[in-house]
DRENLOGU-238826 format. One record per residue (C-alpha): residue in one letter; x, y, z. Coordinates in steps of 0.1 Angstrom, whole numbers, plus 5000, padded with zeros to 4 digits. Each point is the difference from the previous one (the first is absolute). Example, Ala and Ser with C-alpha at 12.3 -4.5 7.8 and 13.67 -1.06 7.14 Angstrom:
<nodes>
NODE code   px   py   pz
NODE    A 5123 4955 5078
NODE    S 5014 5034 4993
</nodes>
This chain:
<nodes>
NODE code   px   py   pz
NODE    M 4631 1807 7787
NODE    F 4993 4965 5025
NODE    D 4977 5026 5016
NODE    T 4971 4970 5001
NODE    L 5030 4973 5007
NODE    S 5014 5018 5027
NODE    E 4968 5003 5022
NODE    K 4990 4962 4992
NODE    L 5035 4990 5018
NODE    Q 4998 5024 5032
NODE    R 4969 4987 5006
NODE    V 5014 4965 5006
NODE    F 5028 5008 5015
NODE    K 4979 5022 5023
NODE    N 4980 4969 5006
NODE    L 5029 4976 5004
NODE    R 5018 5026 5027
NODE    G 4962 5001 5020
NODE    E 5006 4962 5000
NODE    G 5023 4998 5029
NODE    K 5019 4970 4984
NODE    L 5008 4984 4973
NODE    T 4980 4966 4996
NODE    A 5000 4980 4962
NODE    E 4964 5012 5004
NODE    N 4999 5038 5000
NODE    M 5032 4995 4977
NODE    E 4982 4980 4967
NODE    A 4970 5016 5010
NODE    A 5028 5037 4993
NODE    L 5014 4982 4967
NODE    K 4965 4997 4985
NODE    E 4987 5039 5004
NODE    I 5036 5003 4988
NODE    R 4994 4978 4963
NODE    V 4966 5016 4997
NODE    A 5018 5036 5003
NODE    L 5026 4992 4973
NODE    L 4972 4980 4979
NODE    E 4979 5037 5000
NODE    A 5026 5017 4996
NODE    D 5005 4986 4966
NODE    V 5034 4982 5007
NODE    H 5007 4971 4981
NODE    F 4986 4970 5018
NODE    R 5033 4978 4993
NODE    V 5017 5028 5018
NODE    V 4969 4998 5031
NODE    K 5011 4962 4997
NODE    Q 5034 5001 5010
NODE    F 5000 5038 5021
NODE    I 4973 4977 5023
NODE    E 5020 4971 5002
NODE    A 5032 5015 5007
NODE    V 4986 5025 5026
NODE    K 4986 4967 5019
NODE    T 5033 4981 4998
NODE    K 5016 5027 5016
NODE    A 4967 5013 5028
NODE    M 4996 4963 5006
NODE    G 5040 4994 5014
NODE    E 5004 4995 5039
NODE    E 5024 5035 5001
NODE    V 4967 5023 4994
NODE    L 4966 4976 5019
NODE    T 5032 5009 5029
NODE    A 5006 5032 4992
NODE    L 4993 5027 5023
NODE    S 4978 5025 4977
NODE    P 4990 4967 4973
NODE    A 4981 5025 4982
NODE    Q 5029 5025 4993
NODE    Q 5018 4970 4984
NODE    V 4971 4988 4975
NODE    V 5001 5038 4991
NODE    K 5037 4999 4995
NODE    I 4997 4966 4982
NODE    V 4971 5020 4981
NODE    R 5026 5028 4989
NODE    D 5030 4975 4989
NODE    E 4977 4983 4978
NODE    L 4985 5029 4983
NODE    I 5035 5014 4994
NODE    R 5006 4966 4983
NODE    V 4971 5006 4979
NODE    L 5007 5027 4986
NODE    G 5037 4995 4996
NODE    S 5023 5001 5031
NODE    H 5014 5031 4982
NODE    Q 5004 5033 4986
NODE    S 5007 4993 4961
NODE    R 5017 5026 4982
NODE    L 4999 5009 4966
NODE    R 5039 4986 4986
NODE    F 5019 5018 4971
NODE    A 5024 4995 4976
NODE    N 5032 4999 5003
NODE    D 5006 5020 4967
NODE    P 4971 5021 4999
NODE    P 4971 5009 4987
NODE    T 4985 4975 5023
NODE    V 4969 4992 4978
NODE    I 4968 4996 5018
NODE    M 4972 4984 4984
NODE    I 4960 5015 5015
NODE    V 4979 4967 4990
NODE    G 4958 4991 5004
NODE    L 4971 5004 4990
NODE    Q 4982 5028 4986
NODE    G 4984 5020 5024
NODE    S 5023 4986 5031
NODE    G 5022 5039 5005
NODE    K 5027 4990 4978
NODE    T 5010 5037 4991
NODE    T 4986 5016 5030
NODE    S 5024 4977 5016
NODE    T 5032 5007 4976
NODE    G 4996 5033 5009
NODE    K 5000 4997 5034
NODE    L 5034 4978 5003
NODE    A 5014 5021 4975
NODE    R 4996 5029 5027
NODE    Y 5007 4977 5028
NODE    L 5034 4986 4985
NODE    S 5010 5040 4996
NODE    K 4992 5009 5033
NODE    N 5026 4972 5005
NODE    G 5027 5011 4976
NODE    N 4992 4983 4971
NODE    R 4996 5019 4964
NODE    P 4975 4978 4987
NODE    L 4983 5004 4960
NODE    M 4965 4988 4999
NODE    V 4988 4990 4964
NODE    S 4959 4981 4990
NODE    V 5003 4974 4979
NODE    D 4962 4997 4996
NODE    V 4988 5005 4962
NODE    Y 4970 4990 5001
NODE    R 4982 5018 5033
NODE    P 4982 5033 4985
NODE    A 5026 5025 5017
NODE    A 5020 4980 5023
NODE    R 5037 5011 4989
NODE    Q 4983 5036 5008
NODE    Q 4987 4989 5034
NODE    L 5038 4999 5008
NODE    A 5010 5023 4986
NODE    V 4976 5026 5014
NODE    I 5010 4974 5036
NODE    A 5038 5010 4990
NODE    R 4993 5041 4998
NODE    D 4981 5002 5036
NODE    I 5030 4978 5021
NODE    K 5028 5020 4978
NODE    L 5021 4968 4985
NODE    P 5002 4992 4964
NODE    V 4981 4977 4978
NODE    Y 5015 4989 4963
NODE    E 4972 5005 4974
NODE    G 5013 4987 4978
NODE    A 5009 5011 4962
NODE    P 4979 4991 4964
NODE    G 5001 4964 4992
NODE    E 5005 4986 5034
NODE    E 4963 4988 5001
NODE    K 5008 4965 5009
NODE    P 5007 4988 5044
NODE    L 5030 4990 4990
NODE    D 5014 5032 4982
NODE    L 4989 5021 5025
NODE    A 5013 4981 5029
NODE    K 5040 4993 4982
NODE    A 4996 5045 4992
NODE    A 4994 5001 5037
NODE    R 5030 4984 5009
NODE    R 5018 5018 4978
NODE    E 4992 5034 5012
NODE    A 5002 4988 5036
NODE    V 5037 4991 4990
NODE    Q 5008 5035 4985
NODE    T 4988 5018 5023
NODE    G 5014 4986 5032
NODE    R 4967 4983 5010
NODE    D 5001 4974 5022
NODE    V 4967 4986 5002
NODE    L 4976 4990 4968
NODE    L 4967 4995 5015
NODE    V 4978 4983 4968
NODE    D 4960 5001 5007
NODE    T 4988 4968 4984
NODE    A 4965 4998 4979
NODE    G 4973 4979 5016
NODE    R 4967 4983 4997
NODE    L 4973 4998 5016
NODE    H 5008 4963 5008
NODE    I 5032 4979 4984
NODE    D 5003 4988 4966
NODE    D 5029 4983 4980
NODE    E 5002 5032 4982
NODE    L 5008 5023 5028
NODE    M 5028 4974 5015
NODE    A 5017 4995 4969
NODE    E 5011 5037 4997
NODE    L 5007 4998 5037
NODE    Q 5022 4975 4996
NODE    E 5018 5016 4966
NODE    L 5002 5033 5024
NODE    K 5019 4978 5026
NODE    E 5022 4983 4977
NODE    A 5012 5031 4983
NODE    L 5005 5018 5033
NODE    Q 5006 4975 5024
NODE    P 4984 5022 5029
NODE    T 5016 4998 5038
NODE    E 4961 5002 5013
NODE    I 4966 4991 4985
NODE    L 4976 5013 5024
NODE    F 4963 4994 4992
NODE    V 4978 5023 5011
NODE    A 4965 4991 5018
NODE    D 4974 5011 5017
NODE    A 4993 4993 5033
NODE    M 4958 5002 4997
NODE    T 4999 4972 4977
NODE    G 5013 4979 5030
NODE    Q 5007 4961 4992
NODE    D 4998 5015 4958
NODE    A 5032 5016 5001
NODE    V 5011 4969 5020
NODE    K 4996 4977 4970
NODE    S 5007 5027 4972
NODE    A 5031 5009 5014
NODE    D 5011 4957 5003
NODE    E 4987 4999 4963
NODE    F 5022 5027 4991
NODE    H 5029 4983 5028
NODE    K 4996 4964 4978
NODE    R 5002 5016 4962
NODE    L 5022 5035 5005
NODE    G 5025 4994 5030
NODE    I 4996 5029 5025
NODE    T 5020 5010 5031
NODE    G 4975 5021 5023
NODE    V 4965 5012 5002
NODE    I 4993 5039 5004
NODE    L 4960 4999 5012
NODE    T 4979 5030 4998
NODE    K 4974 5013 5023
NODE    M 5011 4988 5028
NODE    D 4983 5028 5020
NODE    G 4962 4990 4988
NODE    D 4999 4962 5007
NODE    A 4995 4993 5034
NODE    R 5004 4960 4996
NODE    G 5034 5000 4989
NODE    G 4994 4958 4985
NODE    A 5022 5010 4965
NODE    A 5029 5015 5024
NODE    L 5005 4973 5023
NODE    S 4995 4968 4966
NODE    I 5025 5019 4977
NODE    R 5033 4984 5014
NODE    H 4987 4968 5011
NODE    V 4977 4992 4964
NODE    T 5034 5017 4977
NODE    G 5029 4993 5021
NODE    Q 5009 5038 4986
NODE    P 4996 5030 5022
NODE    L 4977 5030 5010
NODE    K 5027 5020 4997
NODE    F 4979 5035 4999
NODE    V 4963 5014 5005
NODE    G 4984 5030 4991
NODE    V 4979 5014 5033
NODE    G 4986 5035 4978
NODE    E 4991 5016 4969
NODE    K 5032 5024 5001
NODE    F 5030 4993 4980
NODE    D 5017 4999 5038
NODE    A 4980 4976 5014
NODE    L 5022 4965 4993
NODE    E 5016 4983 5026
NODE    P 5027 4973 5002
NODE    F 4979 4973 5013
NODE    H 5012 4983 5041
NODE    P 4986 4976 5007
NODE    E 5010 5000 5037
NODE    R 4983 5031 4997
NODE    A 4970 4994 4987
NODE    A 4997 4968 5027
NODE    S 5003 5025 5024
NODE    R 4972 5023 4986
NODE    I 4979 4963 4994
NODE    L 5002 4993 5040
NODE    G 4991 5035 5010
NODE    M 5040 5009 5010
NODE    G 5000 5035 4976
NODE    D 5028 5004 4980
NODE    V 5021 5030 5009
NODE    L 5029 4987 4982
NODE    S 4988 5011 4968
NODE    L 4981 5032 5019
NODE    I 5032 5013 5009
NODE    E 5013 4990 4965
NODE    K 4975 5022 4982
NODE    V 5010 5034 5027
NODE    E 5032 4994 4992
NODE    Q 4993 5007 4966
NODE    T 4974 5024 4998
NODE    I 5004 5021 5038
NODE    D 5032 5029 4994
NODE    Q 5025 4992 5034
NODE    K 5011 5035 5007
NODE    Q 4959 5010 4999
NODE    A 4991 4971 5017
NODE    E 5034 5004 5028
NODE    E 4982 5038 5002
NODE    M 4965 4988 5007
NODE    Q 5018 4976 5028
NODE    R 5019 5036 5017
NODE    K 4963 5013 4996
NODE    L 4980 4966 5019
NODE    I 5029 4997 5027
NODE    E 4994 5035 5007
NODE    N 4967 5004 4996
NODE    E 4998 5029 4973
NODE    F 4983 4973 4974
NODE    T 4975 5036 4981
NODE    L 4968 4995 4979
NODE    E 5021 5005 4973
NODE    D 5018 4967 5010
NODE    F 4980 4984 4999
NODE    R 4989 5008 4966
NODE    D 5037 4992 4992
NODE    Q 4992 4966 5013
NODE    L 4966 4990 4981
NODE    K 5016 5013 4966
NODE    Q 5030 4976 5006
NODE    L 4977 4969 5015
NODE    R 4980 5004 4964
NODE    K 5034 4996 4982
NODE    L 5003 4965 5012
NODE    G 4968 4987 4983
NODE    P 4962 4992 5010
NODE    L 4998 5006 5038
NODE    E 4977 4970 5008
NODE    G 5036 4981 4988
NODE    L 5021 5015 5022
NODE    L 4978 4985 5028
NODE    G 4999 4970 4987
NODE    M 5037 4996 5010
NODE    M 4994 5006 5037
NODE    P 4996 4968 5023
NODE    Q 4968 4990 5007
NODE    I 5008 4998 5031
NODE    G 4993 5020 5034
NODE    P 4992 5034 4997
NODE    L 4997 5003 4965
NODE    K 4980 4964 4997
NODE    D 4972 5018 4981
NODE    L 5022 5020 4982
NODE    K 4990 4974 4970
NODE    N 4962 5014 4998
NODE    V 5008 5040 4994
NODE    K 4994 5015 4972
NODE    V 5014 5027 4994
NODE    D 4982 5028 4979
NODE    E 5028 5015 4977
NODE    K 4976 5030 4986
NODE    E 5003 5011 5043
NODE    I 5038 5004 4997
NODE    T 4996 5021 4967
NODE    R 4977 5027 5025
NODE    V 5020 4998 5030
NODE    V 5027 5010 4976
NODE    A 4976 5030 4988
NODE    I 4991 5012 5037
NODE    I 5040 4997 5008
NODE    D 5005 5021 4966
NODE    S 4973 5027 5011
NODE    M 5013 5006 5035
NODE    T 5027 5031 5002
NODE    R 5037 4993 5010
NODE    Q 4998 5006 5036
NODE    E 4968 4983 5002
NODE    R 5014 4965 4990
NODE    A 5026 5009 5026
NODE    N 4984 5005 5023
NODE    H 4968 4982 5001
NODE    M 4986 5014 5038
NODE    I 4993 5036 4979
NODE    I 4973 4987 4981
NODE    N 4964 5019 5013
NODE    G 4972 4991 4984
NODE    S 4999 5032 4976
NODE    R 5035 4988 4981
NODE    R 4980 4962 5006
NODE    R 4972 5018 4980
NODE    R 5028 5012 4973
NODE    I 5020 4971 4992
NODE    A 4965 4980 4994
NODE    K 4993 5025 4980
NODE    G 5034 5002 4977
NODE    S 5002 4960 4996
NODE    G 4965 4996 4994
NODE    T 4991 4974 5030
NODE    S 4980 5007 5031
NODE    V 5007 5018 5039
NODE    Q 4994 4961 5009
NODE    D 5025 4987 4972
NODE    V 5028 5028 5013
NODE    N 4988 4982 5037
NODE    N 5007 4970 4987
NODE    L 5035 5003 4992
NODE    L 5017 5019 5029
NODE    K 4986 4971 5022
NODE    Q 5013 4976 4976
NODE    Y 5035 5022 5001
NODE    A 5002 4993 5039
NODE    Q 4996 4967 5002
NODE    A 5024 4999 4969
NODE    R 5021 5020 5024
NODE    K 5000 4974 5028
NODE    M 4994 4969 4980
NODE    M 5035 5006 4982
NODE    K 5017 5017 5036
NODE    T 4993 4961 5011
NODE    F 5015 4985 4968
NODE    S 5032 5021 5003
NODE    G 5000 4985 5033
NODE    G 4994 4960 4987
NODE    M 5010 4970 4990
NODE    L 4982 5009 4968
NODE    G 5021 5030 4997
NODE    K 5035 4986 5005
NODE    K 4988 4978 4975
NODE    L 4992 5025 4973
NODE    G 5030 5024 5010
NODE    K 4994 5034 4993
NODE    W 4969 4995 4981
NODE    K 4966 5002 5020
NODE    L 4967 4990 4988
NODE    P 4974 5031 5010
NODE    N 4958 4994 5005
NODE    F 4989 4989 4967
NODE    G 4977 4973 5019
NODE    S 4978 5029 5011
NODE    F 4994 5013 4963
NODE    G 4965 4977 4985
NODE    A 5001 4977 5032
NODE    P 4967 4985 5006
</nodes>
């Protein structure tokens, strides 16, 4: 997410720091590079123009030019402008005073509406709501069945319709009655899409809007389509009046142009981003955190929240005790890897770390998930005594473990080496600043797996 833009902006700031003194000339050169970086990231040209003008006005002020560290001042100005462009603050979902809250999910065909409906239902359920889903897409083959399958996977209810309910409006009204009768406080309406915007589609959506009076109309856009997503969002807003945007496939979009343009062009906030295929891979969008990630400052707050939602607190406290008392065993190492996997793709976690100091090369680490599976298999092939005390694992034991796990002796040797490094690293984290920020949960040395 934002990788390409982040790398280019960090290069600009590095060059500025190398100047020692900020002048009109080198500031102009930096602004030119920033402009190119934004345009290459597929940011809307009007957004780029206003962004550059705002940064230039603030950066060329007397206070910045005479500052002790002018380059740092410029970084702060750019960060503040990024936050402003992205939306200034997190835009939360609004809920109706009288439930059920109706949320219409709209967008073009193939943008990920149905999957996003399921992800949003899961998110709401995890945050104390009782959602009901309904698909009113009566045109696309198996569209309603797709939502039903997703509903079963996430163990949440979907209204599948009754005989005679074959029109979108009939389905939606019946689903709202079902929500009232079953005590569901949110109704998510997955609407039909088209390959392109047409009057027939908009007329249908307008009819649904008038009948349901939704509290939110969320437009789902594919981040990978860049400015096409922004144009579609703008058109939907002009004709329907959307209240927010869900941007899917953000994990695969290294440019980030859609995220940086959508608020400015539509005037509506980016509320959620899809960051993976799993149903828990939907995150509320925080402009200030996104700005920090773009500038290489990381997103430790999101990492902490993800940890708090996933990691068992009692187990974390016990792990903290073992770290302090140097009792961290191979069995603990295996359990930590399993806990980490619950947090999602490990490369995504690395992307949340600040790209500065000793962590500056983390973004280049490639994590081989298969290697983690192999490590868990090796530890599972050990006896309880071997997992408790790795020092007793001699040559013959290593050969037996390798055979039992379907690996080689070299793989076992590598694991033991990685385990020793992880113990050392985790002990350092437990007493360091990052350890304090992450509370009682500590990161094992996942960067060693599959690293170049």
